[in-house]
C-alpha positions as CSV (number, residue, x, y, z in Angstrom):
1,M,0.0,-0.2,0.0
2,S,1.1,3.3,-1.0
3,V,1.8,5.8,2.1
4,I,-0.6,8.2,0.4
5,N,-3.3,5.5,0.4
6,E,-2.4,4.6,4.1
7,V,-2.8,7.9,5.2
8,K,-6.0,8.5,3.7
9,Q,-7.2,5.0,5.1
10,K,-6.5,6.4,8.5
11,I,-7.7,9.9,8.5
12,D,-11.0,11.2,8.4
13,I,-12.1,14.1,6.9
14,V,-14.8,15.4,9.1
15,E,-12.5,15.0,12.3
16,V,-9.5,17.0,10.0
17,I,-11.7,19.9,8.9
18,S,-13.9,20.2,12.3
19,S,-10.0,21.0,14.3
20,Y,-10.4,23.9,11.7
21,I,-13.7,25.2,11.6
22,P,-17.2,24.6,13.2
23,L,-19.1,22.0,11.3
24,Q,-23.2,21.2,11.7
25,K,-24.6,18.1,11.0
26,A,-27.0,18.3,8.3
27,G,-28.5,14.8,7.5
28,Q,-25.6,12.5,6.8
29,N,-23.5,15.5,5.4
30,F,-21.9,18.5,7.5
31,K,-22.2,22.1,6.8
32,A,-20.5,25.2,7.6
33,L,-19.6,28.7,6.7
34,C,-17.0,28.5,4.2
35,P,-13.3,29.2,5.3
36,F,-11.9,30.6,1.7
37,H,-14.6,33.6,1.5
38,A,-17.2,35.5,3.6
39,E,-20.6,34.5,3.5
40,K,-24.0,34.8,5.8
41,Y,-25.3,31.4,4.8
42,P,-23.3,28.2,4.8
43,S,-22.7,27.0,1.5
44,F,-19.5,24.7,2.4
45,I,-20.3,20.9,2.5
46,V,-18.4,18.0,3.7
47,F,-19.4,14.7,2.4
48,P,-17.7,11.9,4.8
49,E,-19.8,9.0,2.5
50,R,-17.0,10.2,-0.1
51,Q,-14.5,11.8,2.1
52,S,-14.8,14.9,0.0
53,W,-15.8,18.6,0.8
54,H,-17.1,21.5,-1.9
55,C,-18.2,25.2,-1.2
56,F,-21.4,25.7,-3.1
57,G,-20.7,29.6,-3.2
58,A,-18.1,31.8,-4.2
59,C,-15.4,29.4,-4.2
60,G,-17.1,27.2,-6.4
61,T,-14.0,24.5,-5.4
62,G,-13.5,20.9,-3.8
63,G,-11.5,18.1,-3.3
64,D,-10.7,15.7,-0.7
65,V,-8.8,16.0,2.5
66,F,-5.3,16.9,0.9
67,S,-6.4,19.7,-1.2
68,F,-8.3,21.3,1.9
69,I,-5.0,21.1,4.1
70,M,-3.0,23.1,0.5
71,K,-5.5,25.6,0.6
72,K,-6.0,25.9,4.3
73,E,-2.4,26.0,5.3
74,G,-1.2,27.5,1.7
75,V,1.2,24.5,1.6
76,D,2.0,22.1,-1.5
77,F,1.0,18.8,-1.7
78,G,4.3,17.0,0.1
79,Q,3.9,19.5,2.9
80,A,0.1,18.5,3.3
81,L,0.9,14.9,3.1
82,R,3.7,15.5,5.9
83,L,0.8,17.5,8.1
84,L,-1.8,14.6,7.7
85,A,0.6,11.8,8.2
86,E,1.8,13.2,11.5
87,R,-1.6,13.4,12.7
88,A,-2.3,9.9,11.3
89,G,0.8,8.5,12.7
90,V,2.3,7.6,9.7
91,A,5.9,7.2,9.2
92,L,7.2,8.9,6.4
93,T,10.2,7.0,5.0
94,P,11.9,8.1,1.8
95,Y,10.5,6.5,-0.9
96,G,12.6,3.6,-2.1
97,M,14.0,3.3,1.2
98,R,10.6,2.3,2.6
99,E,10.2,-0.5,-0.2
100,E,13.9,-2.0,0.3
101,T,13.1,-2.3,4.1
102,E,9.8,-4.5,3.3
103,D,11.2,-6.0,0.5
104,G,13.9,-7.4,2.5
105,G,11.8,-9.4,4.6
106,R,9.7,-10.5,2.2
107,E,12.6,-11.7,-0.2
108,R,13.6,-13.7,2.7
109,L,10.2,-15.5,3.2
110,F,10.1,-16.5,-0.6
111,Q,13.7,-17.9,-0.5
112,I,12.4,-20.0,2.6
113,N,9.7,-20.9,0.5
114,E,11.6,-21.9,-2.4
115,V,13.8,-24.3,-0.6
116,A,10.9,-26.1,0.9
117,A,9.4,-26.6,-2.6
118,E,12.8,-27.8,-3.8
119,Y,13.0,-30.5,-0.6
120,Y,9.3,-31.7,-1.4
121,H,9.9,-32.1,-5.0
122,H,12.9,-33.9,-4.2
123,L,11.6,-36.6,-2.1
124,L,8.1,-37.1,-4.3
125,L,10.9,-38.0,-7.1
126,N,13.9,-40.1,-4.8
127,A,12.2,-40.9,-1.5
128,R,10.8,-44.4,-1.1
129,V,8.2,-43.1,1.3
130,A,6.8,-40.9,-1.5
131,K,5.6,-44.0,-3.3
132,V,2.2,-43.5,-2.0
133,A,1.8,-39.9,-3.6
134,S,3.8,-41.3,-6.8
135,D,1.3,-43.9,-7.3
136,Y,-1.8,-41.4,-6.7
137,L,-0.2,-39.2,-9.3
138,V,-0.2,-42.3,-12.1
139,G,-3.8,-43.1,-11.3
140,R,-4.6,-39.5,-12.1
141,R,-3.0,-39.5,-15.4
142,I,-0.5,-37.0,-14.1
143,S,2.9,-37.3,-16.9
144,A,6.3,-37.2,-15.0
145,Q,6.8,-33.7,-17.3
146,A,3.8,-31.8,-15.3
147,V,5.3,-33.0,-12.5
148,R,8.2,-31.6,-13.0
149,D,6.8,-28.5,-14.7
150,F,4.6,-28.1,-11.3
151,Q,7.4,-28.8,-9.3
152,L,4.9,-31.1,-7.4
153,G,6.2,-32.8,-4.0
154,F,5.7,-34.9,-0.9
155,S,5.7,-34.1,2.7
156,P,6.9,-36.8,5.0
157,D,4.9,-38.4,7.5
158,S,7.2,-36.5,10.4
159,W,6.6,-33.8,13.2
160,E,9.9,-32.0,12.4
161,A,11.6,-33.2,8.8
162,L,10.9,-30.0,7.2
163,R,11.9,-27.7,10.4
164,Q,15.0,-29.4,10.8
165,F,16.2,-29.2,7.2
166,L,15.6,-25.3,6.9
167,I,17.1,-24.8,10.2
168,G,19.8,-26.7,8.9
169,K,20.2,-24.3,5.8
170,G,20.4,-21.3,7.9
171,Y,16.8,-20.2,8.8
172,V,15.1,-19.3,11.8
173,E,12.6,-20.8,13.6
174,K,10.6,-17.3,13.9
175,E,11.0,-17.5,10.0
176,L,9.5,-20.5,9.6
177,V,6.4,-19.6,11.5
178,A,6.0,-16.1,9.8
179,V,6.1,-18.1,6.4
180,G,3.5,-20.7,7.9
181,L,5.5,-23.9,7.2
182,V,5.6,-24.5,10.7
183,I,3.3,-24.2,13.7
184,E,4.4,-23.0,17.0
185,R,3.4,-25.1,20.2
186,E,2.0,-23.6,23.0
187,R,4.5,-24.8,25.2
188,G,7.3,-23.8,23.1
189,G,9.1,-25.1,20.1
190,S,7.2,-25.8,16.7
191,Y,6.4,-28.5,14.2
192,D,5.7,-29.3,10.7
193,R,2.1,-27.9,9.0
194,F,2.3,-30.4,6.3
195,R,2.9,-33.8,7.2
196,N,2.1,-37.2,4.6
197,R,0.4,-35.4,1.8
198,L,1.0,-34.6,-1.8
199,M,2.3,-30.7,-2.2
200,F,1.4,-28.4,-4.6
201,P,3.4,-25.1,-4.7
202,I,1.5,-21.8,-5.4
203,R,3.3,-19.1,-7.2
204,D,2.7,-15.7,-7.8
205,T,2.6,-13.8,-11.5
206,K,6.5,-13.6,-11.1
207,G,7.0,-17.2,-10.5
208,R,7.8,-17.1,-6.5
209,V,6.5,-19.4,-4.5
210,I,4.1,-17.8,-1.7
211,G,2.4,-20.5,-0.3
212,F,1.4,-24.3,-0.8
213,G,-1.8,-26.6,-1.4
214,A,-1.5,-30.1,0.4
215,R,-3.3,-33.0,-0.5
216,V,-4.1,-36.1,1.7
217,L,-3.4,-39.6,0.5
218,D,-5.7,-41.5,2.6
219,D,-9.6,-40.8,3.6
220,S,-8.4,-38.7,6.3
221,L,-10.2,-34.9,6.5
222,P,-9.9,-32.4,5.4
223,K,-8.8,-33.7,2.4
224,Y,-7.0,-30.5,1.2
225,V,-5.3,-27.7,3.4
226,N,-3.2,-24.6,2.4
227,S,-0.8,-22.0,3.6
228,P,-2.2,-19.7,6.1
229,Q,-2.1,-16.0,5.5
230,T,1.2,-14.7,5.6
231,A,3.4,-11.6,4.6
232,I,3.2,-13.1,0.8
233,F,0.3,-15.3,0.7
234,D,-3.2,-14.4,0.5
235,K,-5.3,-16.9,-0.9
236,S,-8.1,-15.0,-1.6
237,A,-5.8,-12.8,-4.0
238,S,-4.2,-15.9,-5.4
239,L,-4.7,-18.1,-8.4
240,Y,-3.3,-21.6,-8.7
241,G,-0.8,-21.6,-12.1
242,I,-0.9,-18.0,-12.7
243,D,2.7,-17.9,-13.4
244,R,2.5,-20.2,-16.0
245,A,-1.0,-19.6,-17.7
246,K,-0.6,-15.7,-17.8
247,T,1.3,-15.7,-21.4
248,A,-1.1,-17.9,-22.8
249,I,-4.3,-16.2,-21.5
250,R,-3.1,-12.9,-22.9
251,Q,-2.4,-14.2,-26.6
252,R,-5.6,-16.2,-26.4
253,N,-7.6,-13.3,-24.6
254,L,-9.3,-15.6,-22.8
255,A,-8.8,-17.1,-19.1
256,I,-10.6,-20.1,-18.3
257,I,-11.0,-20.7,-14.3
258,V,-11.4,-24.0,-12.6
259,E,-12.0,-25.0,-9.1
260,G,-8.8,-27.3,-8.3
261,Y,-5.0,-28.0,-8.5
262,M,-5.3,-31.5,-10.3
263,D,-8.0,-29.5,-13.2
264,V,-5.2,-27.3,-14.2
265,I,-2.2,-29.5,-14.5
266,M,-4.5,-31.7,-16.4
267,A,-5.4,-29.0,-18.7
268,H,-1.7,-27.6,-19.1
269,Q,-0.8,-30.9,-19.9
270,H,-3.0,-31.2,-22.5
271,G,-2.3,-28.0,-23.9
272,W,-4.9,-25.5,-22.3
273,Q,-1.9,-23.1,-21.0
274,N,-4.5,-20.4,-19.8
275,V,-6.6,-22.3,-17.3
276,V,-6.0,-21.2,-13.4
277,A,-7.7,-22.6,-10.0
278,S,-9.4,-20.5,-7.7
279,M,-8.1,-22.9,-4.9
280,G,-12.2,-22.6,-3.5
281,T,-16.0,-22.4,-4.7
282,S,-15.7,-19.0,-6.0
283,L,-13.9,-16.3,-7.2
284,T,-12.9,-13.2,-5.2
285,E,-12.6,-9.8,-5.7
286,K,-9.2,-10.0,-5.4
287,Q,-8.4,-12.9,-8.2
288,M,-10.5,-10.7,-10.4
289,G,-8.5,-7.9,-10.2
290,G,-5.4,-9.8,-11.3
291,I,-7.2,-11.6,-13.9
292,K,-8.8,-8.2,-15.7
293,R,-5.0,-7.0,-16.1
294,L,-4.9,-9.9,-18.8
295,T,-8.0,-10.2,-20.2
296,R,-11.3,-9.1,-20.0
297,N,-12.8,-12.5,-21.1
298,I,-14.0,-15.2,-18.6
299,T,-14.9,-18.3,-19.0
300,L,-16.1,-20.7,-15.7
301,A,-15.8,-24.2,-15.4
302,L,-16.5,-25.1,-11.6
303,D,-18.2,-28.2,-10.0
304,A,-21.8,-29.2,-11.5
305,D,-23.3,-30.2,-8.3
306,A,-25.4,-27.4,-6.3
307,A,-22.7,-25.8,-4.6
308,G,-20.7,-25.4,-7.4
309,E,-23.8,-23.7,-9.0
310,E,-24.3,-21.4,-6.5
311,A,-20.6,-20.5,-6.6
312,T,-20.6,-20.0,-10.5
313,F,-23.5,-17.5,-9.6
314,R,-21.7,-15.9,-7.2
315,S,-18.6,-15.7,-9.4
316,V,-20.4,-14.1,-12.3
317,E,-21.8,-11.6,-9.9
318,M,-18.6,-10.6,-8.3
319,A,-16.9,-10.4,-12.0
320,S,-19.2,-8.6,-13.5
321,E,-18.8,-6.0,-10.6
322,V,-14.9,-6.2,-10.8
323,L,-14.7,-5.9,-14.4
324,G,-16.9,-3.0,-14.4
325,E,-19.0,-1.0,-16.6
326,K,-17.8,0.7,-20.0
327,V,-19.9,3.7,-21.0
328,V,-20.1,3.4,-24.7
329,P,-22.1,5.7,-27.2
330,L,-25.5,4.5,-28.4
331,P,-28.0,6.2,-31.3
332,T,-31.7,7.1,-30.0
333,W,-34.5,7.3,-32.1
334,S,-34.1,10.8,-32.3
335,G,-30.7,11.3,-33.9
336,L,-29.1,12.1,-30.9
337,V,-26.3,10.0,-28.5
338,K,-26.5,8.6,-25.2
339,Y,-24.4,7.1,-23.1
340,E,-25.3,3.7,-21.5
341,G,-23.4,1.5,-19.2
342,V,-22.4,-2.3,-20.4
343,I,-20.6,-4.9,-19.0
344,D,-17.0,-4.5,-20.9
345,A,-16.1,-8.3,-20.6
346,E,-17.5,-11.5,-21.9
347,I,-18.2,-14.1,-19.1
348,K,-19.2,-17.6,-20.0
349,V,-19.9,-20.5,-18.0
350,I,-18.9,-24.5,-19.4
351,I,-21.6,-27.1,-18.0
352,L,-19.7,-29.9,-17.1
353,P,-21.3,-33.3,-17.0
354,R,-22.6,-34.2,-13.6
355,G,-20.1,-35.7,-11.4
356,K,-17.4,-35.0,-13.4
357,D,-14.4,-32.6,-12.5
358,P,-12.4,-30.5,-15.3
359,D,-9.7,-33.2,-15.0
360,Q,-11.7,-36.2,-15.3
361,V,-13.2,-34.7,-18.7
362,I,-9.8,-33.9,-19.9
363,G,-8.2,-37.2,-18.7
364,E,-10.8,-39.3,-20.4
365,D,-11.9,-37.2,-23.4
366,A,-10.1,-34.3,-24.4
367,S,-12.1,-33.8,-27.5
368,L,-14.8,-33.7,-25.2
369,W,-13.3,-30.7,-23.4
370,R,-12.6,-28.6,-26.2
371,N,-16.5,-29.2,-27.5
372,L,-17.4,-27.9,-23.9
373,V,-15.0,-25.1,-24.1
374,S,-16.2,-23.9,-27.8
375,E,-20.0,-24.4,-26.4
376,A,-19.7,-22.4,-23.0
377,L,-22.8,-20.7,-22.5
378,P,-23.2,-16.9,-22.2
379,V,-24.0,-16.4,-18.1
380,I,-27.6,-15.6,-19.1
381,D,-28.1,-18.8,-21.2
382,Y,-26.6,-20.8,-18.3
383,A,-29.0,-19.4,-16.0
384,F,-31.8,-20.4,-18.4
385,E,-30.5,-23.8,-18.4
386,A,-29.6,-23.9,-14.5
387,V,-32.7,-22.5,-13.5
388,A,-35.2,-24.7,-15.9
389,S,-34.0,-27.8,-15.0
390,K,-35.1,-27.6,-11.7
391,V,-38.3,-26.6,-12.4
392,D,-41.7,-28.8,-12.5
393,F,-43.7,-27.1,-15.1
394,K,-46.6,-27.9,-13.5
395,R,-46.5,-26.5,-10.1
396,A,-47.2,-23.0,-9.8
397,K,-44.7,-22.7,-6.8
398,D,-42.0,-23.7,-9.3
399,K,-42.9,-21.6,-12.0
400,S,-43.0,-18.5,-9.5
401,A,-39.7,-19.4,-8.1
402,A,-38.0,-19.5,-11.7
403,V,-39.3,-16.0,-12.5
404,Q,-38.1,-14.6,-9.1
405,K,-34.4,-15.8,-10.0
406,L,-34.1,-15.0,-13.7
407,L,-36.1,-11.6,-13.8
408,P,-33.0,-10.0,-12.1
409,V,-31.0,-11.3,-14.7
410,I,-32.8,-10.3,-17.4
411,S,-33.4,-7.0,-16.3
412,E,-29.4,-6.8,-16.3
413,V,-29.7,-7.1,-20.2
414,K,-29.2,-3.3,-21.6
415,D,-29.7,-4.5,-25.1
416,P,-34.0,-3.8,-25.7
417,I,-33.9,-6.8,-28.3
418,W,-31.9,-8.8,-26.2
419,Q,-34.0,-8.3,-23.3
420,A,-37.0,-8.7,-25.3
421,H,-35.7,-12.2,-26.6
422,Y,-35.0,-13.4,-23.1
423,L,-38.6,-12.5,-22.0
424,Q,-40.0,-14.2,-24.7
425,K,-37.7,-17.3,-23.9
426,L,-39.1,-17.2,-20.4
427,A,-42.7,-17.1,-21.2
428,K,-42.4,-19.7,-23.7
429,L,-40.7,-22.0,-21.0
430,L,-43.0,-21.5,-18.2
431,K,-45.9,-21.1,-20.6
432,I,-46.8,-17.5,-19.1
433,E,-48.3,-14.5,-21.1
434,E,-45.5,-12.5,-21.7
435,R,-47.0,-9.3,-21.3
436,K,-47.6,-10.6,-17.4
437,L,-43.7,-10.7,-17.4
438,E,-43.3,-7.6,-18.9
439,H,-45.3,-6.1,-16.1
440,E,-43.4,-8.2,-13.8
441,L,-39.8,-6.6,-14.9
442,R,-41.0,-3.2,-14.8
443,E,-42.1,-3.6,-11.2
444,F,-38.9,-5.3,-10.5
445,Q,-37.0,-2.3,-12.0
446,R,-38.7,0.2,-10.6
447,K,-37.9,-1.4,-6.8
448,Q,-34.7,-1.9,-7.8
449,R,-34.4,2.1,-9.0
450,R,-36.3,3.2,-6.0
451,R,-33.8,0.9,-3.6
452,R,-30.5,1.9,-5.2
453,S,-31.2,5.6,-5.4
454,G,-34.1,6.7,-3.4
455,G,-36.1,7.4,-6.4
456,T,-33.9,8.7,-8.9
457,V,-32.7,7.2,-11.6
458,R,-29.8,5.0,-11.4
459,D,-26.8,6.3,-12.6
460,T,-24.8,3.8,-14.9
461,S,-21.4,6.0,-14.9
462,P,-18.5,5.7,-12.8
463,S,-19.2,7.1,-9.5
464,V,-18.0,8.4,-6.3
465,S,-21.6,8.7,-4.9
466,S,-21.6,5.4,-2.6
467,S,-18.1,5.1,-1.5
468,P,-15.2,7.2,-0.7
469,L,-13.6,9.5,-3.2
470,S,-11.9,6.9,-6.1
471,S,-9.2,7.8,-8.0
472,S,-9.6,4.6,-10.6
473,L,-10.2,5.9,-13.3
474,E,-8.3,9.2,-13.0
475,E,-5.4,6.9,-12.6
476,Y,-6.1,5.0,-15.5
477,C,-6.4,7.9,-17.8
478,L,-3.0,9.1,-16.4
479,A,-1.3,6.0,-16.8
480,L,-2.1,6.2,-20.3
481,L,-1.1,9.5,-20.6
482,F,2.1,9.0,-19.0
483,Q,3.1,5.7,-20.6
484,H,2.2,6.9,-24.0
485,P,3.4,10.2,-25.4
486,E,1.5,10.2,-28.7
487,L,-1.4,10.8,-26.6
488,A,-0.1,13.9,-25.0
489,T,-1.8,16.3,-27.7
490,M,-5.2,14.3,-26.4
491,G,-4.2,15.0,-22.9
492,K,-3.8,18.7,-23.1
493,E,-7.7,18.8,-23.9
494,L,-8.5,17.5,-20.5
495,L,-9.3,19.9,-17.6
496,L,-8.0,20.1,-14.2
497,E,-11.1,20.0,-12.6
498,Y,-11.6,16.5,-13.7
499,F,-8.9,15.3,-11.2
500,E,-10.7,15.4,-7.5
501,C,-8.2,13.5,-6.2
502,S,-5.0,15.8,-4.9
503,E,-2.3,13.5,-6.2
504,N,-3.5,12.9,-9.6
505,R,-4.7,16.9,-10.0
506,E,-0.8,17.7,-9.2
507,L,0.6,15.0,-11.3
508,F,-1.5,16.4,-14.0
509,V,-0.2,20.0,-13.2
510,E,3.3,19.1,-13.1
511,W,2.6,16.8,-16.3
512,Q,1.4,19.9,-18.2
513,S,4.5,21.7,-18.4
514,A,7.1,18.9,-18.7
515,S,8.8,18.1,-21.7
516,D,9.2,14.1,-20.8
517,I,8.1,11.8,-18.1
518,N,12.2,12.4,-17.0
519,S,11.8,15.9,-16.6
520,L,8.5,15.2,-14.8
521,R,10.0,13.3,-12.5
522,G,12.6,15.4,-11.7
523,T,10.1,18.4,-10.5
524,L,8.1,16.0,-8.4
525,D,8.3,16.1,-4.7
526,V,9.6,13.1,-3.0
527,S,5.9,12.4,-1.7
528,L,4.9,12.2,-5.2
529,Q,7.5,9.4,-6.7
530,E,5.9,6.8,-5.5
531,H,2.3,7.9,-6.9
532,L,4.1,8.4,-10.3
533,N,6.0,5.0,-10.5
534,S,2.7,3.1,-9.6
535,L,1.0,4.8,-12.8
536,L,4.0,3.9,-15.0
537,N,3.9,0.5,-14.0
538,K,0.1,-0.2,-14.6
539,T,-0.5,-3.0,-16.9
540,F,-3.4,-2.7,-19.7
541,P,-5.6,-5.3,-21.6
542,P,-3.8,-6.5,-24.9
543,A,-6.5,-5.2,-26.8
544,I,-5.3,-1.7,-25.7
545,G,-1.3,-1.9,-25.7
546,E,-0.9,-3.6,-28.9
547,S,-1.8,-0.6,-31.3
548,E,-1.6,3.1,-31.1
549,E,-5.4,3.3,-32.2
550,G,-6.3,1.2,-29.4
551,R,-4.9,3.3,-26.9
552,R,-6.1,6.5,-28.2
553,R,-9.9,5.0,-28.9
554,D,-9.3,3.8,-24.7
555,F,-7.8,6.9,-23.9
556,T,-11.0,9.1,-25.5
557,D,-13.1,6.5,-23.9
558,C,-11.7,6.9,-20.6
559,A,-11.3,11.0,-20.7
560,L,-15.3,11.2,-21.7
561,R,-16.1,9.1,-18.6
562,L,-14.3,11.2,-16.5
563,R,-15.5,14.5,-18.0
564,E,-18.8,12.9,-17.7
565,E,-18.4,12.1,-14.2
566,F,-17.3,15.5,-13.5
567,L,-20.3,17.1,-14.7
568,R,-22.9,14.2,-13.0
569,N,-21.4,14.9,-9.9
570,L,-22.1,19.0,-10.1
571,V,-25.8,17.8,-10.7
572,R,-25.2,15.4,-8.1
573,K,-23.7,17.8,-5.2
574,K,-26.5,20.4,-6.1
575,E,-29.4,17.9,-6.0
576,E,-28.1,17.1,-2.6
577,L,-27.6,20.6,-0.9
578,L,-31.1,21.5,-2.4
579,S,-32.3,18.4,-0.6
580,L,-30.6,19.5,2.5
581,E,-32.1,23.1,2.5
582,R,-35.3,22.3,1.6
583,S,-35.3,20.0,4.8
584,L,-33.7,23.0,7.0
585,G,-35.5,25.5,5.7
586,G,-32.6,27.3,3.9
587,D,-33.0,30.5,2.8
588,A,-34.7,31.6,-0.8
589,A,-32.4,33.5,-2.3
590,E,-29.5,31.3,-1.7
591,L,-31.4,28.6,-2.8
592,A,-32.2,30.5,-5.9
593,K,-28.5,31.0,-6.9
594,L,-27.6,27.3,-6.6
595,E,-30.7,26.5,-8.6
596,E,-29.4,28.9,-11.3
597,Q,-26.0,26.8,-11.0
598,G,-27.8,23.4,-10.9
599,I,-29.8,24.3,-14.2
600,E,-26.1,25.1,-15.9
601,A,-25.0,21.9,-14.7
602,D,-27.8,20.3,-16.0
603,M,-27.4,22.1,-19.5
604,Q,-23.6,21.1,-19.6
605,L,-24.6,17.3,-18.5
606,G,-27.2,17.7,-21.4
607,Q,-24.4,18.5,-24.0
608,V,-22.2,15.4,-23.1
609,F,-24.8,13.0,-24.2
610,K,-25.0,14.8,-27.3
611,K,-21.7,15.1,-29.0
612,P,-18.2,14.0,-27.8
613,M,-14.7,16.0,-26.8
614,G,-12.9,17.6,-29.6
615,F,-10.7,14.6,-29.9
616,G,-13.9,12.2,-30.2
617,A,-13.4,12.7,-34.3
618,R,-9.9,11.3,-34.2
619,R,-11.9,7.8,-33.0
620,K,-12.8,5.3,-35.7
């Protein structure tokens, strides 16, 4: 975590601002007389939910906690960071030294895991006691080459074999506990965590061993155990096989996600190098975060039982949220253009034969697996298949349950033609009049709109209204700009106001006057060096990074989204303030002035739906 984000997490904007000016609770927000200009009525609002502030009066400015300190104290970003870090109790180690200190200890843990993996692998290949593990692998049709490729191993049925081996290599007991290979005894000492098990080293994208999975070789339970959470291993963020699959995922622009270690090994053994495992029943947000840097096309192949089906639905829902929505231009009947959020990805589901895991299918009939992958269903069709298989068409209760489960799925289909298609499909499937389903769908959507936004239309653009001030879109745009100099001319059309996060705004200001990245680096305060490097190291999907046209197109889309978010925020803040003033009996003159500002913002927002930005003409 960067020091800037660490400070943000430990600082509350309400507490900081209230130490400078008195704040008055106003609904979910706080209001005050603006500290930056004279006024009779409070126009300065603090939004705790977004960790932001805005002056609706003469200033007309706003931002995050950093921008408030910079403006109030008359300091630059670096000085503001130091003030807030001191307040939060965060040590500001010089950039580079901080990473070196952290990485030194982490590197030691990677080394221990690598030595342990080599030890386990050597035993599997050479020790007589490992014959039970070797026989198991032969029975599962795992080749000798795959055993070497994945460095499979065997942990002996001993309480101290690995511990003694590693201590003999110069490592200390405290380090072995920290990496999760041994367990401390309550009365002192320690013992090996993994005993008499088939060992699966788990690696990160750089190929470093971060942990282990271990399978029993008898009927004891639990069947699988993993390394505990450590400084280098987080199961919820890891994908088994990612080190060997990342290149193939990029090349094929597709990631196939299975559940188990053996599924991955068997797939790779038969040429499916773009397969990874979630090491659990459903995907996590962190795992999807790693996948989306390689591809936005996901095919799930989880177990075919009821638990696997539920896990698939959870994985799809989570994947849709993480992959996010892309705002795309769509023509309307009036000839104008509107912008609508659609999932910028393709998510499919492989329907496995009941009772079969992917490794069984691949090992028994590779051609069947190939067909299953090619015939993978779009998620909505999979939902229909899964629900239909459980419906007794003679029972009204079952029909009602099917409608309740599938209407939310149909509601998420943005294309009206596709939505009509799936409504017709559901009506025919359940033998229900289509007009009744249309009525149910409208009612469902109305309730959803009311639940999500308190009666206002759902905002499909990237938003900070339901979470603390987010800079992901800003950072994505800056990363494109900094990494690709050919986008500089397009970047000049961005407005400073589009960047709400102070660190991003500061970088953009300095970039505008810099001749290149090296000169930009030379002008920055040391506090921003780390943030700049993180942007320069960001990776993009293959379709974007491969061509200049793709980069220009993506930058245009990103800039449009920044602009739209900026305008939407103006309208949203105006609505929040008007609502607040109405509830508290605010002054009519101030309300009228705010209404005028809001109408102007509304007009600007209307324009963003009608025409793209100036560089939009370059899009093809």
